C-alpha positions in Angstrom: 1.2 -1.7 23.6 4.7 -1.6 22.2 5.9 1.0 24.7 7.4 0.0 28.1 8.8 2.2 30.8 12.5 2.7 30.5 14.8 3.2 33.5 14.0 6.8 33.5 10.4 8.0 33.8 11.1 10.4 30.8 12.5 7.7 28.6 9.9 5.2 27.5 11.2 2.1 25.7 9.6 1.0 22.4 9.6 -2.7 21.8 10.2 -4.2 18.3 10.5 -0.8 16.5 10.8 -0.7 12.7 12.1 2.2 10.7 11.5 2.2 7.0 12.4 4.6 4.3 14.5 5.5 1.3 18.0 6.9 1.2 19.2 9.8 -1.0 19.6 7.4 -4.0 16.0 6.2 -3.6 17.1 2.8 -2.2 14.7 1.3 0.2 16.0 0.4 3.7 14.6 -1.1 6.9 16.0 -0.9 10.4 14.6 -3.2 13.2 15.6 -3.8 16.7 14.4 -5.5 19.9 13.9 -2.2 21.5 14.5 1.6 21.1 15.1 4.2 23.7 14.9 8.0 22.9 18.2 9.5 24.2 17.5 13.1 23.1 15.6 14.9 20.3 17.8 13.5 17.6 19.2 10.3 19.0 17.6 6.9 19.4 19.5 4.0 21.0 18.7 0.6 19.5 19.4 -2.9 20.9 19.9 -6.1 18.8 19.8 -4.3 15.4 19.0 -5.6 12.0 19.3 -3.3 9.0 18.8 -4.1 5.3 19.0 -2.0 2.1 18.3 -3.0 -1.4 20.7 -1.2 -3.8 19.6 0.3 -7.1 21.0 -2.7 -9.1 18.9 -5.1 -7.1 21.6 -6.4 -4.8 21.2 -6.1 -1.0 23.4 -5.4 2.1 22.4 -6.5 5.5 23.9 -5.3 8.9 23.4 -6.9 12.4 24.8 -5.4 15.5 24.4 -5.6 19.3 23.7 -1.9 19.8 23.3 1.2 17.6 22.7 4.9 17.8 20.4 6.3 15.2 21.0 10.1 14.6 17.9 11.4 13.0 19.3 14.9 12.2 22.5 13.6 10.5 20.7 10.6 9.0 23.4 8.3 10.5 23.5 5.0 12.2 26.5 4.1 14.4 26.6 0.4 15.1 28.7 -1.0 18.0 29.5 -4.3 19.7 29.6 -7.3 17.5 28.8 -5.8 14.0 28.4 -8.1 11.0 27.8 -7.0 7.4 26.6 -9.3 4.7 26.6 -8.5 1.0 24.4 -10.2 -1.6 27.4 -11.6 -3.5 28.4 -13.6 -0.5 30.9 -11.2 1.1 30.9 -10.8 4.8 32.9 -8.8 7.4 32.8 -8.2 11.1 34.0 -5.2 13.2 33.4 -3.6 16.6 32.2 -0.2 15.2 30.6 1.0 11.9 29.0 4.2 10.9 26.5 4.2 7.9 25.0 7.3 6.3 
């Protein structure tokens, strides 16, 4: 099973979660993590996050971060810790915090 007991009996931990979908411009994305912990009805805490999106022109953007909060209602991911973003053309930047919608 991919579900482990979290620190709280009401908070099971899912190991190796994968979220796949399409954004509002019909661009495919994938978000993976080492584990996910449901914080409330709309918020999922992720650890060791990798996120990728393929843009309509065929180029891609990739994000890696130590932690992230996925807000299901707002369709927003807030990455924290060591956040690295890589762009298909070779651009790269690092930050401590990044919000992506």
